[in-house]
C-alpha positions in Angstrom: -22.9 29.2 18.4 -25.2 26.4 20.2 -27.3 25.9 16.9 -24.3 25.9 14.5 -22.3 23.4 17.1 -25.5 21.2 16.9 -25.9 21.6 13.2 -22.4 20.5 12.5 -22.7 17.7 14.7 -26.2 16.7 13.0 -24.4 16.8 9.8 -21.4 14.8 10.7 -23.7 12.1 11.6 -25.3 12.0 8.4 -22.3 12.2 6.5 -20.3 9.2 8.5 -23.6 7.3 8.1 -23.8 7.4 4.7 -20.1 7.1 4.2 -20.0 3.9 6.0 -23.0 2.4 4.1 -21.2 3.4 0.8 -18.2 1.8 1.9 -19.9 -1.4 2.9 -21.7 -1.6 -0.1 -18.7 -1.0 -2.3 -16.9 -3.5 -0.5 -19.2 -5.9 -0.5 -19.7 -5.6 -4.6 -16.2 -5.5 -5.5 -15.5 -8.6 -3.0 -18.5 -10.3 -4.6 -16.9 -9.8 -8.1 -13.2 -10.9 -6.8 -15.0 -14.1 -5.4 -16.7 -15.0 -8.9 -12.8 -14.2 -10.3 -11.5 -16.8 -7.5 -14.1 -19.2 -8.2 -13.5 -19.0 -12.3 -9.4 -19.7 -11.3 -10.5 -22.4 -9.0 -12.4 -24.6 -11.5 -9.5 -26.4 -12.6 -7.9 -26.9 -9.1 -9.0 -30.2 -7.3 -7.4 -29.0 -4.5 -8.8 -25.3 -4.5 -12.4 -25.9 -2.5 -15.2 -23.6 -2.2 -14.3 -22.9 1.2 -10.7 -21.9 0.4 -11.9 -19.8 -2.3 -14.2 -17.8 0.5 -11.4 -17.9 2.7 -9.1 -15.9 0.2 -11.9 -13.6 -0.8 -12.8 -12.8 2.9 -9.0 -12.1 3.7 -8.9 -9.5 0.9 -11.7 -7.4 2.1 -10.1 -4.9 4.6 -7.6 -4.4 1.4 -10.7 -3.7 -0.8 -12.2 -1.7 1.7 -8.7 0.6 2.0 -8.6 1.1 -1.7 -12.2 2.3 -2.1 -12.3 4.3 1.0 -11.8 7.6 -1.1 -14.2 7.0 -3.5 -16.8 5.7 -1.0 -16.2 9.1 0.7 -17.1 10.8 -2.2 -20.3 8.9 -3.1 -21.3 9.0 0.9 -20.7 12.8 1.3 -22.7 13.1 -2.4 -25.6 11.3 -1.1 -25.9 12.9 2.5 -25.2 16.5 1.2 -28.0 16.2 -1.7 -30.5 14.7 1.0 -29.8 17.5 3.2 -30.4 20.2 0.6 -33.2 18.4 -0.9 -35.1 18.6 2.4 -34.1 22.1 2.7 -32.3 21.2 6.1 -29.2 22.9 4.6 -30.8 25.9 2.9 -32.8 27.0 6.2 -29.5 26.7 8.1 -27.9 28.9 5.7 -30.6 31.2 5.6 -30.4 31.4 9.0 -26.6 32.8 8.7 -24.6 29.6 8.9 -22.0 29.6 6.8 -21.3 26.7 5.0 -17.7 26.5 6.0 -18.9 26.2 9.8 -21.3 23.0 9.3 -18.5 21.4 6.9 -16.1 21.3 9.2 -17.6 18.6 11.0 -17.7 16.3 7.8 -13.9 16.9 7.1 -13.0 15.9 10.2 -15.0 12.9 9.9 -13.1 12.3 6.6 -9.7 12.7 7.8 -10.3 10.7 11.2 -11.5 7.9 8.7 -8.2 8.3 6.7 -6.5 8.2 9.9 -7.9 5.0 10.9 -7.6 3.6 7.8 -4.0 4.1 7.6 -2.9 3.6 11.2 -5.2 0.9 12.2 -6.8 -1.0 9.4 -3.7 -1.1 7.6 -1.9 -3.2 10.0 -4.9 -5.7 10.0 -5.1 -5.4 6.1 -1.4 -6.4 5.1 -1.6 -9.5 7.6 -4.8 -10.8 5.9 -3.4 -9.6 2.4 -0.2 -11.5 3.2 -1.9 -14.7 4.1 -4.5 -14.3 1.3 -1.5 -14.1 -1.0 0.4 -17.1 0.2 -3.0 -19.0 -0.2 -3.1 -17.8 -3.7 0.3 -18.6 -4.3 0.1 -22.2 -3.2 -3.3 -23.2 -4.8 -4.3 -20.9 -7.7 -1.4 -20.0 -9.2 1.6 -21.7 -11.2 4.4 -18.9 -10.7 7.4 -20.1 -8.7 7.7 -17.3 -6.3 11.4 -15.6 -6.1 12.6 -18.8 -7.2 11.6 -18.1 -10.7 13.8 -14.8 -10.7 16.9 -14.3 -12.7 17.0 -18.2 -13.9 15.9 -19.7 -10.4 18.8 -17.6 -8.6 18.5 -15.0 -5.9 20.7 -12.0 -6.0 21.2 -10.3 -2.6 23.4 -7.4 -1.7 24.7 -6.3 2.1 27.2 -4.8 3.9 30.5 -6.1 4.8 32.7 -4.4 7.1 35.2 -7.3 7.4 37.8 -6.5 4.4 36.4 -2.9 4.0 34.9 -0.4 6.7 32.2 0.2 4.1 32.4 -2.4 2.1 29.5 -4.7 0.4 28.9 -7.9 -0.1 26.7 -9.3 -3.0 25.6 -13.1 -2.6 24.1 -15.0 -5.4 22.6 -18.7 -5.2 19.4 -20.9 -5.6 17.1 -20.8 -2.9 16.1 -23.6 -0.9 12.9 -24.1 1.2 11.5 -20.7 0.2 8.0 -21.7 1.0 8.6 -22.9 4.4 10.0 -19.4 5.5 7.5 -18.3 7.8 7.3 -21.9 9.8 10.9 -21.5 11.0 12.9 -23.3 8.3 16.1 -22.2 7.6 17.2 -20.6 4.6 19.8 -21.8 2.4 21.0 -21.0 -0.9 22.8 -23.5 -2.9 25.7 -23.1 -5.9 26.7 -19.7 -3.9 29.1 -17.1 -5.2 30.1 -14.0 -3.0 31.3 -11.0 -4.6 33.1 -8.8 -1.8 33.6 -5.2 -2.8 35.0 -2.0 -1.6 33.2 1.4 -1.1 34.2 2.2 -4.6 32.9 -1.0 -5.8 36.3 -2.3 -6.2 36.6 -6.3 -6.1 38.5 -7.2 -2.9 37.8 -11.1 -3.0 35.4 -13.6 -4.6 33.8 -16.6 -2.8 32.6 -20.1 -4.1 31.1 -22.5 -1.8 28.1 -25.2 -2.2 25.7 -23.8 0.1 25.3 -21.0 2.3 22.8 -21.2 5.5 21.4 -18.0 6.8 21.4 -18.1 10.6 20.3 -15.1 13.0 22.6 -12.4 12.2 25.1 -14.0 9.8 25.2 -16.3 6.8 27.3 -19.4 7.5 29.2 -20.2 4.2 30.2 -23.9 4.4 33.3 -25.0 2.6 34.1 -21.8 1.1 36.7 -21.2 -1.6 38.1 -17.7 -1.6 40.2 -16.2 -4.4 42.1 -12.8 -4.1 43.5 -10.3 -6.6 45.7 -12.6 -7.4 42.8 -14.9 -8.3 44.6 -18.1 -6.7 42.4 -20.2 -4.3 42.8 -20.1 -0.9 42.3 -23.4 1.6 38.5 -24.3 1.8 37.5 -22.9 5.3 34.1 -22.3 6.9 33.3 -18.4 6.1 30.5 -16.0 8.3 29.3 -13.0 7.5 27.3 -10.7 9.4 23.7 -9.7 7.9 20.6 -7.5 8.9 18.6 -10.1 6.6 16.1 -12.7 7.8 13.9 -15.4 5.7 10.9 -13.1 6.1 12.5 -10.0 4.9 13.8 -11.6 2.2 10.4 -13.1 1.0 8.9 -9.5 1.8 11.0 -7.8 -0.4 9.8 -9.6 -3.3 6.3 -9.1 -2.1 3.8 -6.4 -2.6 4.2 -3.4 -0.3 0.6 -4.0 0.6 1.5 -7.2 2.7 3.3 -4.6 5.0 2.0 -3.0 7.9 2.2 1.0 7.9 4.0 0.9 11.2 6.9 -1.7 9.8 7.5 0.2 6.8 10.3 2.5 7.9 12.0 0.1 9.3 11.6 -2.2 6.4 12.8 0.1 4.1 16.0 1.1 5.9 16.9 -2.6 5.7 15.9 -2.9 2.4 18.0 -0.3 0.8 20.9 -1.4 3.1 20.8 -5.1 1.5 20.7 -3.5 -1.9 17.1 -3.8 -2.6 15.3 -1.2 -4.4 12.6 0.3 -1.8 10.4 2.3 -4.1 7.4 0.8 -4.2 7.5 0.4 -0.2 8.4 4.4 0.0 5.6 5.2 -2.5 3.2 2.9 -0.3 4.2 4.4 2.6 3.8 8.0 1.5 0.1 6.9 0.3 -0.9 5.9 3.3 0.5 9.2 4.9 -1.6 11.1 2.5 -4.7 9.2 2.9 -6.2 11.7 5.4 -5.5 14.3 3.3 -7.3 12.7 -0.2 -10.2 12.0 2.1 -10.6 15.5 3.1 -10.3 16.4 -0.6 -13.1 13.9 -1.2 -15.5 15.1 1.5 -15.1 18.6 0.2 -15.7 17.8 -3.5 -18.8 16.0 -2.4 -19.9 19.1 -0.7 -19.1 21.6 -4.1 -21.0 19.7 -6.2 -24.0 18.5 -4.4 -25.0 21.5 -2.2 -27.1 23.1 -5.2 -30.4 24.2 -4.4 -33.0 22.0 -6.4 -34.9 25.1 -7.6 -32.0 26.4 -9.2 -32.1 23.2 -11.7 -29.0 21.7 -12.9 -28.8 19.1 -10.0 -28.1 16.2 -11.9 -25.6 17.8 -13.9 -24.1 19.2 -10.6 -23.9 15.5 -8.7 -22.6 13.6 -12.2 -20.1 16.4 -12.3 -18.9 15.5 -8.8 -18.7 12.0 -9.3 -16.7 12.7 -12.6 -14.7 15.1 -10.4 -13.8 12.6 -8.1 -13.4 9.7 -9.9 -10.7 11.7 -12.1 -9.0 12.4 -8.8 -9.2 8.8 -7.9 -7.6 7.5 -11.2 -4.6 10.3 -11.1 -4.0 9.3 -8.0 -3.6 5.6 -8.8 -1.5 6.7 -12.4 0.9 9.2 -10.2 1.3 5.9 -8.1 2.2 4.3 -11.3 5.0 6.7 -12.5 6.4 7.0 -9.3 6.8 3.4 -8.7 8.6 3.4 -12.4 10.9 6.3 -11.0 9.4 8.9 -13.3 8.2 10.8 -10.8 9.7 11.3 -7.3 8.1 9.3 -4.7 6.8 12.2 -2.4 5.6 13.9 -5.4 3.6 11.0 -6.7 2.1 10.3 -3.5 0.9 13.7 -2.2 0.4 15.8 -5.3 -2.9 14.3 -6.3 -4.3 14.6 -2.6 -2.9 18.1 -2.1 -4.1 19.1 -5.6 -7.6 17.9 -4.9 -8.0 19.6 -1.9 -6.9 22.8 -3.2 -9.4 22.5 -6.1 -11.9 21.6 -4.1 -11.2 24.5 -1.7 -11.4 27.0 -4.6 -14.7 25.5 -5.9 -16.4 26.2 -2.7 -14.9 29.6 -2.2 -16.6 30.1 -5.7 -19.9 28.7 -5.1 -20.2 30.3 -1.2 -18.5 33.8 -1.5 -18.8 34.3 -5.2 
């Protein structure tokens, strides 16, 4: 029992060391190519200095590490198990009566812990740094106009409106002002505002026209509002207040990538997003993908073991390792492809996020059962 526990800890340490080394190498390589691409884009920008480009690449590094973690676990595991097999350490252990399932428990636990740390601890840091990198990229290296470029420069928002109907909704449309300075605390304003107030059955109750509306904490203040009822006759001009859960940050983030949101902030943000009428499919998919990351990491660890513990005396080691890399890469690609289908609404979000990790884990377990128990 002591021998098996010591062996498991030893194999786990070797696995963790090789995985972290592979993660650092792959992240550094991807970051280098990212830096080269940013330098190419910055070549025609006089205000985009080398220090700024380097800062953007560095801010993206945790996000890059999160993306390649499963593949790093696969390659690190293959390298660790192959070296242990080549030195006959695993051969001797199995000859001594230790099952592969015994000493593989440690590496699988390490993989799950790495996935859990990435989800719960690295994700908040990654999202904050990636959001900062995207803002710098948007400001200095891109020509796009952000959310002001949507729908001909107009922004459309939907929110609850219980003033005229307990379950009513309000749809606001206008041209956003001061969008770039939302995070510095400036008031968010819509010009040329139109508000459609609807019942729970989407029956029109009132239309409001105003020159502008300002988003204050907990409410929209619509100045000089002219309301038109079902009789289509205008009411006298007045100041209108609409309660809201929206904030400038939430409006901005609803159009940003879900990768810029922390794992812990996603559930509440999804609720607010759906209540405001935005599509939360991307955010739900990202949340479930983060939840499934530990399972995907465990699947990669088992795949690495299944394809790299073949004794060199039996031959075909190179083909087995190549097969393991191909299988892991295929699983990695399938995970991304199903994510695209889930984001498009073709597949249910939970299926798109969990199916690749779950199927990979089951297939890797079946492979090990075949190799170990025939």
